[in-house]
C-alpha positions in Angstrom: -1.4 -16.1 -4.6 -0.5 -13.3 -6.9 -3.5 -11.7 -8.5 -3.6 -10.9 -12.2 -4.8 -7.4 -13.0 -6.1 -6.3 -16.3 -5.9 -2.8 -17.9 -6.9 -1.7 -21.4 -3.4 -2.4 -22.8 -1.7 -4.5 -20.2 -1.8 -7.6 -18.1 -0.2 -7.4 -14.7 0.9 -10.8 -13.5 3.4 -12.6 -11.3 6.9 -13.1 -12.4 7.9 -16.3 -14.2 11.4 -17.7 -14.8 11.1 -16.9 -18.5 10.7 -13.2 -17.6 14.2 -13.0 -16.3 16.1 -12.2 -19.5 13.8 -9.2 -20.3 13.9 -8.0 -16.7 17.7 -8.2 -16.6 18.0 -6.4 -19.9 15.8 -3.6 -18.6 17.9 -3.2 -15.4 21.1 -3.2 -17.4 19.9 -0.3 -19.6 21.6 3.0 -18.5 18.5 5.0 -19.6 16.3 3.0 -17.3 18.4 3.1 -14.1 19.6 6.7 -14.5 17.4 8.0 -11.7 17.0 4.8 -9.8 20.5 3.6 -8.9 22.5 5.3 -11.5 24.4 2.2 -12.4 23.3 -0.5 -14.8 22.8 -3.8 -12.9 24.6 -7.0 -13.6 22.7 -10.2 -14.2 23.5 -11.3 -10.6 22.1 -8.1 -9.2 19.0 -8.4 -11.4 18.5 -12.0 -10.3 18.6 -10.9 -6.6 15.9 -8.3 -7.4 13.9 -10.9 -9.3 13.9 -13.2 -6.3 13.0 -10.3 -4.0 10.0 -9.5 -6.1 8.7 -13.1 -5.7 9.5 -13.2 -2.0 7.5 -10.0 -1.3 4.3 -11.8 -2.2 5.0 -14.7 0.2 6.3 -12.5 3.1 4.1 -9.4 3.1 1.1 -10.2 0.8 2.0 -7.7 -1.9 4.8 -7.1 -4.4 5.7 -6.4 -7.9 4.0 -7.5 -11.1 5.3 -8.0 -14.6 3.5 -5.6 -16.9 3.0 -7.4 -20.2 1.5 -5.9 -23.4 -1.8 -7.5 -24.3 -1.2 -6.9 -28.0 1.9 -9.1 -28.3 2.8 -10.4 -24.9 6.0 -8.3 -24.8 7.6 -7.5 -21.4 6.8 -3.8 -20.6 8.2 -3.5 -17.1 7.7 -4.2 -13.4 5.3 -2.3 -11.2 3.9 -2.7 -7.7 4.7 -2.3 -4.1 7.5 -3.3 -1.7 8.6 -3.2 1.9 12.3 -2.6 1.6 12.7 -1.6 5.2 14.7 1.4 4.0 16.7 3.5 6.4 15.0 6.7 5.5 14.9 9.9 7.5 11.1 9.6 7.7 9.2 6.6 9.2 7.6 4.4 6.5 6.9 1.4 8.7 4.0 -0.6 7.5 3.4 1.6 4.4 3.8 0.0 1.0 6.3 1.7 -1.2 4.9 2.1 -4.8 7.3 1.8 -7.7 7.3 1.4 -11.4 10.0 0.8 -14.0 9.5 0.4 -17.7 11.7 -0.8 -20.5 12.7 2.1 -22.8 10.5 0.9 -25.6 7.5 1.6 -23.3 8.5 5.1 -22.1 6.2 8.0 -22.9 3.1 6.0 -23.8 1.2 6.4 -20.5 1.7 2.8 -19.6 3.2 3.5 -16.1 0.1 5.5 -15.2 -2.2 2.9 -16.6 -0.5 0.0 -14.8 -0.3 1.9 -11.5 -3.9 2.9 -11.6 -4.8 -0.8 -11.6 -2.2 -1.6 -8.9 -3.3 1.2 -6.7 -7.0 0.1 -7.0 -5.8 -3.3 -5.7 -3.6 -2.0 -2.8 -6.2 0.6 -1.7 -8.5 -2.2 -0.6 -5.8 -3.4 1.8 -3.8 -0.4 2.9 -4.9 3.2 3.6 -1.7 4.8 2.5 1.3 4.4 0.1 4.4 6.3 -0.7 7.0 6.5 -3.4 10.6 7.5 -3.2 12.4 9.5 -5.9 15.7 11.0 -6.9 14.9 14.7 -6.9 16.0 14.9 -10.5 13.5 12.3 -11.7 10.8 14.7 -12.9 9.1 12.3 -15.3 8.4 9.7 -12.7 7.3 12.3 -10.1 4.9 13.7 -12.8 3.4 10.2 -13.1 3.1 10.0 -9.3 1.2 13.3 -9.2 -1.2 12.1 -11.9 -1.8 9.0 -9.7 -2.7 11.2 -6.7 0.6 11.2 -4.9 1.5 14.5 -3.2 2.6 15.9 0.1 6.2 15.9 -1.1 8.9 15.6 1.6 12.5 16.3 1.0 14.4 13.6 2.9 17.8 11.9 2.9 18.4 8.3 1.7 21.9 6.8 1.9 23.3 10.2 2.6 21.8 11.6 -0.6 18.8 13.9 -1.2 15.6 12.2 -2.0 11.9 13.0 -2.2 8.9 11.0 -0.9 5.5 11.5 -2.3 2.5 10.2 -0.3 -1.0 9.0 -1.3 -4.0 8.2 0.8 -6.4 5.8 -0.7 -10.1 6.3 -0.7 -11.7 6.2 2.8 -12.4 2.7 4.0 -15.6 2.0 6.0 -14.8 1.9 9.7 -11.2 2.9 9.1 -9.5 5.6 11.0 -8.3 8.5 8.8 -4.7 8.3 7.7 -2.2 10.6 9.5 -0.3 13.4 8.0 
């Protein structure tokens, strides 16, 4: 049910139980969560996220992949799409939310861009538009998003805090109506 995607340096695949330790360690790293939630996650919180990732595929037909290094099988991070039904000040109903998070050992190597290019190629065949949500201070991740074709930044509020959405229209689909603003 979960497709496997291949990039020059990565394999994107569904989560397995043996991925949990590496995932939980990543989400417990203050450097990783600094601009995501700000607080390192407990093992319990990471397990809930882990299950959400698996559930997305069953419930909405898309979700997050584990990014694994081809060279040595090492856990690199988690990337993909979600429908979190967020209470945002902009309507995102039916629009997959793109996201990527990498373990610190994988930062600064272009792996987020590489992985998301493959993931966007997959989602573009299914949905005409995606968006991503950012802490306004997360310049590095917004830079990645812009390299991937996300733009049309909107300053919004999320949980009473400033946030930014960036939007991306996929390639035109035959017979599809153009995406809105």
